C-alpha positions as CSV (number, residue, x, y, z in Angstrom):
1,M,101.0,112.1,102.7
2,L,100.5,110.5,105.8
3,V,102.6,108.3,108.0
4,I,101.2,104.9,108.0
5,E,102.1,102.7,111.1
6,E,103.6,99.1,109.9
7,K,100.9,97.3,112.6
8,V,97.9,99.2,110.5
9,L,99.4,98.2,107.1
10,Q,100.1,94.7,108.5
11,A,96.0,94.9,109.7
12,V,94.9,96.0,107.0
13,K,97.0,93.5,104.3
14,N,95.8,90.6,106.8
15,A,91.6,91.9,106.7
16,A,92.2,92.0,103.1
17,K,91.4,89.5,100.5
18,E,91.9,89.3,97.5
19,G,93.0,92.2,97.4
20,R,90.2,93.5,98.5
21,L,88.6,95.0,101.6
22,S,84.9,95.5,102.4
23,C,83.8,99.2,103.3
24,E,82.5,97.9,106.3
25,E,85.6,96.1,106.9
26,A,87.8,99.4,106.6
27,H,85.8,100.9,109.5
28,R,85.6,98.3,111.3
29,L,89.7,98.4,111.3
30,A,90.1,102.0,112.1
31,G,87.7,102.0,115.6
32,E,89.5,99.0,116.6
33,L,93.1,100.5,115.7
34,D,92.0,103.8,117.0
35,V,93.0,105.8,113.9
36,P,91.0,108.0,111.1
37,L,89.5,105.7,108.5
38,R,91.2,108.0,105.6
39,L,94.5,106.0,107.3
40,V,93.1,103.3,106.7
41,G,92.4,104.4,103.0
42,E,96.2,105.4,102.1
43,A,96.3,102.3,103.9
44,C,94.3,100.2,101.0
45,D,96.3,102.7,98.6
46,K,99.8,102.3,100.0
47,L,99.4,98.3,99.5
48,K,96.8,98.4,96.1
49,I,94.0,96.8,98.1
50,K,90.2,97.9,96.6
51,I,87.6,99.0,98.8
52,T,84.5,97.1,98.0
53,R,80.5,98.2,98.8
54,C,81.8,101.3,99.4
55,Q,78.5,102.3,101.8
56,L,78.9,106.2,100.5
57,G,78.3,104.1,96.9
58,C,81.9,106.1,95.6
59,F,83.5,102.3,95.0
């Protein structure tokens, strides 16, 4: 499990709407925060936020 900085957790929490975050928004956050996309995914898991509109069709 990765260590997730508070700034990442807070950014994901702020960006999520009704417990959901689009895949596109997750990519944008990763770039904006200069962190790996996987870390944003781990933050979503920890916060119980669902990824929606997956660009790969996985979620």
